[in-house]
C-alpha positions in Angstrom: 3.0 0.8 -10.0 4.8 3.6 -8.2 6.6 6.1 -10.4 10.2 7.3 -9.9 8.8 10.7 -8.7 6.8 8.9 -6.0 9.8 7.0 -4.9 11.7 10.3 -4.3 8.9 11.7 -2.2 9.6 12.1 1.5 7.1 10.9 4.0 5.9 14.4 4.9 5.5 15.3 1.2 3.4 12.2 0.4 1.3 12.6 3.6 0.6 16.2 2.8 -0.4 15.5 -0.8 -2.6 12.6 0.4 -4.3 14.9 2.9 -5.1 17.3 0.0 -6.4 14.4 -2.2 -8.7 13.3 0.6 -9.9 16.9 1.2 -10.7 17.3 -2.5 -12.6 14.0 -2.6 -14.6 14.8 0.5 -15.4 18.3 -0.9 -17.0 16.8 -3.9 -17.8 18.7 -7.0 -15.5 16.7 -9.2 -16.5 14.6 -12.2 -16.4 10.8 -12.0 -13.2 10.7 -14.0 -11.5 13.3 -11.8 -12.7 11.4 -8.7 -11.2 8.2 -10.0 -7.9 9.9 -10.8 -7.8 11.4 -7.3 -8.6 8.0 -5.8 -5.8 6.3 -7.7 -3.3 9.1 -6.7 -4.4 8.7 -3.1 -3.7 4.9 -3.3 -0.2 5.5 -4.7 0.5 8.1 -2.0 -0.7 5.8 0.7 1.8 3.1 -0.6 4.6 5.7 -0.4 3.7 6.5 3.2 3.4 2.8 4.1 6.9 2.1 2.7 8.3 5.0 4.8 6.5 3.8 7.9 7.6 0.2 7.3 11.2 1.3 6.9 11.0 3.4 10.0 9.6 0.4 12.0 12.4 -1.9 10.7 15.1 0.6 11.7 13.5 1.0 15.1 13.3 -2.8 15.6 16.9 -3.2 14.5 18.1 -0.4 16.9 16.1 -2.0 19.8 17.5 -5.4 19.0 21.1 -4.1 18.9 20.5 -2.3 22.2 19.3 -5.5 23.8 22.3 -7.5 22.5 24.7 -4.8 23.8 23.2 -4.8 27.3 24.9 -7.1 29.8 22.8 -10.0 31.0 20.7 -9.4 34.1 19.9 -5.8 33.2 
């Protein structure tokens, strides 16, 4: 479940933190427990990013649909 803090994260913030999580996992040197915690955090951050991207796609689709409706027929 996503926390209220995660819900307030902007796309860029979540993406940047996710990049850092991946970097730390790839670097290794963490305990199993730390690795699991990083993985779980990464999953939550990925969900935040996906919500932002889905919202952006919906806004773009709505804008394109409105533009098509406003265009006179034959154009």
